[in-house]
N, C-alpha and C positions, 0 to 999 in steps of 0.2 A: 706415359710409358714411351720410351724411345722406339722409333720404327726400326726395321731391319737395316736400313741404310745409315742410321745415325750411330755415332760412336761417342763414348765419353770424351770430354775435353782432353784428358791426359793422353788418350790414344791419338787424337787428331794432331796435337802439337806437343810432342814430347820435347824435353829440353835437349838441345843439340849436343850437350856434353854429359848427358846422363850416364852414370857408371864410369866416369873418367875423372882424372885429376886435372885441375887447371892451375896455371900460374898467372897471376895478374899483378900489374903494377898500377897503382891507384885503382881505377875501375876498368881498365883495359885488359883483356885477356891476351897474353903474349906467348903462351905455350900451353899445350895439353898433351896428355899421354895416359897410358894404362896404369902407370906407376908414378909415384912422386918423382923418382929420378928422371923418368922420361919427360915429364912436364918441366922440370927444372932445366934439363939439357936444352929443350926447345926454347925456353925463355932466355937462357944465357946466349943462345946462338943469335938471337936478334937484339937483345938488350943487355949486353954483357956488363955494363957499368952500374946497373941498378939491381936492387935486391927484390925479387918477386915474392909474393905471398901465395902459398899453396892452399888449395881448397879441394875437397872431394864433392862432386855433385852426385847425390844419390838418385836412384830411380824413383819415379813418382810412386809406383806401386811395386812391391816385391815380386808378386806373381800376378800375371794377367790371365784371366779365364775368359773363355768364350761366353757370351751372354746366355747361351742355352743351359749352362751349368746352374745359373741362378734360377732359371725357370723350373728346373727339376727339383730343387729343394722343397 
């Protein structure tokens, strides 16, 4: 059982682009934004001759609850 100071791995190191759209060329992220249009605009601002691929990075968990909630169940 985790102690009071330990957190699940998803809470310690969340993905830096969770809930965001990213634009990448090959495997390099060249733009990000809250919408696909924003991510594309950021990508074209830096790499206007190349065609980026858009991806959405979902959150690890949809809802995060305090550990006390699971103790109450």
